C-alpha atoms as one frame of an Amber mdcrd trajectory, in Angstrom:
protein
 -24.182 -14.878 -21.607 -22.273 -15.322 -18.616 -19.269 -13.541 -17.258 -16.591
 -15.400 -14.949 -15.132 -13.201 -12.453 -13.569  -9.379 -13.638 -14.785  -9.719
 -17.514 -18.249  -8.264 -18.300 -18.661  -7.534 -22.081 -16.719  -4.876 -22.414
 -13.679  -6.975 -21.270 -14.013  -9.913 -22.628 -11.680 -12.503 -20.711  -8.086
 -13.360 -21.920  -7.620 -15.468 -24.726  -5.327 -17.929 -23.170  -7.925 -17.660
 -20.746  -5.434 -17.218 -17.446  -6.929 -14.798 -15.404  -9.556 -16.076 -14.601
  -9.438 -17.171 -10.445 -10.771 -20.003  -8.107 -13.446 -19.560  -5.757 -11.073
 -19.088  -2.812  -8.672 -16.480  -4.865 -12.038 -14.801  -5.781 -13.647 -14.395
  -2.792  -9.956 -12.976  -1.319 -10.177  -9.810  -4.217 -13.460  -9.229  -3.130
 -12.563  -9.265   0.937  -9.910  -6.618  -0.116 -11.701  -5.228  -2.334 -14.053
  -3.955  -0.349 -12.000  -3.737   2.813  -9.989  -1.798   0.142 -13.451   0.705
  -0.473 -14.730   1.146   2.899 -11.335   2.400   3.858 -11.531   4.683   1.631
 -15.000   6.044   1.261 -15.411   6.625   5.032 -12.507   8.750   5.247 -13.605
  10.905   3.000 -16.711  12.672   4.316 -13.837  14.318   6.448 -12.094  15.194
   3.515 -14.521  16.436   1.201 -16.303  18.246   4.744 -13.298  19.847   5.528
 -13.059  18.313   8.887 -10.625  19.374  10.959  -7.952  16.755  11.813  -7.868
  16.824   7.990  -7.696  20.244   7.502  -4.610  20.593   9.734  -2.645  17.089
   7.977  -3.076  19.143   4.077  -2.096  22.824   5.604   0.876  20.724   7.487
   1.454  19.687   3.810   1.006  23.419   2.440  -1.929  21.616   0.144  -4.793
  22.777   1.814  -7.225  22.561   0.484  -6.763  21.898  -3.466  -4.330  18.720
  -2.134  -7.480  17.828   0.247 -10.472  17.646  -2.562  -7.672  16.802  -4.863
  -6.643  13.371  -3.100 -10.237  12.999  -2.165 -11.849  12.477  -5.733  -8.739
   9.943  -7.006  -9.562   8.222  -3.580 -12.746   8.422  -4.281 -12.916   7.134
  -7.769 -10.078   4.253  -6.544 -13.133   3.331  -4.327 -15.629   2.757  -7.062
 -13.559   1.298  -9.563 -12.986  -1.303  -7.195 -16.241  -2.547  -6.733 -16.304
  -2.961 -10.800 -14.156  -6.857 -11.590 -12.993  -5.718 -14.959 -11.924  -2.410
 -13.369 -10.476  -3.536  -9.605  -7.226  -3.424 -10.682  -6.911   0.458 -11.588
  -9.045   0.711  -8.782  -6.653  -1.302  -6.851  -3.570   0.927  -8.350  -5.032
   3.791  -7.875  -5.399   3.610  -4.393  -1.698   2.210  -3.570  -0.189   5.269
  -5.349  -2.584   7.784  -2.862  -1.818   5.360   0.084   1.862   5.600  -1.087
   1.323   9.144  -1.081   0.012   9.292   2.177   2.168   6.829   4.331   5.711
   8.450   3.307   3.819  12.244   4.712   3.621  10.514   7.810   7.411   9.237
   7.885   8.475  11.949   6.785   6.549  14.913   7.981   3.542  14.336   9.909
   4.608  11.010  12.429   2.658   8.727  12.957   0.559   9.053  15.832  -1.283
  12.997  13.788  -3.171  14.777  16.968  -3.250  12.219  19.692  -5.380   9.553
  17.100  -2.528   6.832  17.936  -1.031   6.056  14.948  -5.503   5.081  13.379
  -5.515   6.542  10.219  -1.514   5.332   9.583  -2.369   2.311   9.842  -6.029
   2.098   7.496  -3.280   3.724   4.933  -1.618   0.705   5.863  -4.277  -2.006
   5.483  -5.480  -0.210   2.391  -2.430  -0.238   0.485  -1.871  -4.417   1.338
  -5.144  -4.517   0.344  -4.342  -3.258  -2.797  -1.290  -4.702  -3.101  -2.969
  -8.227  -2.366  -5.966  -6.874  -5.387  -3.570  -6.303  -8.398  -1.137  -9.373
  -7.310  -5.277 -11.748  -7.294  -6.157  -9.425 -10.447  -2.403  -8.618 -12.572
  -4.182 -11.017 -15.280  -6.637  -8.167 -15.575  -4.966  -4.833 -15.249  -5.639
  -3.392 -18.878  -2.748  -3.679 -21.497  -0.442  -4.957 -19.353  -2.272  -7.220
 -17.709  -0.958 -10.258 -19.736   2.590  -9.604 -19.172   1.915 -10.329 -15.288
  -0.370 -13.894 -15.768   1.862 -17.100 -14.878   0.865 -20.097 -16.998
């Protein structure tokens, strides 16, 4: 049996067929999914090994160690979901929520630059947030339960 983008035996295509993406849209979605997943996965090493900068960030917001570990677990789940086309919108939503928290924390508590990083972590959070938004926009028809309400005619 052949499946289209975002379709599996467990998650068949929507009856209207409207969530099927063009080749270009599929390529853009995959590039965004991979970019976001790579950003999330590369930061996990620092969170799970209690790197000095991660400990500093989560100590500053009074969430060390559980906030650091918990956000790492959420980002790990989000990054794994981004590699499964049918669940990519769920992963993108989780990533957006996590990155929204990171962005707000930078803007309200930490500042753009943390421990002389030149704003790198803030920039990565913005990039992951925007990439996740692109995935959600392109795959909006695949969002479980509510996706059919976002399809365009």
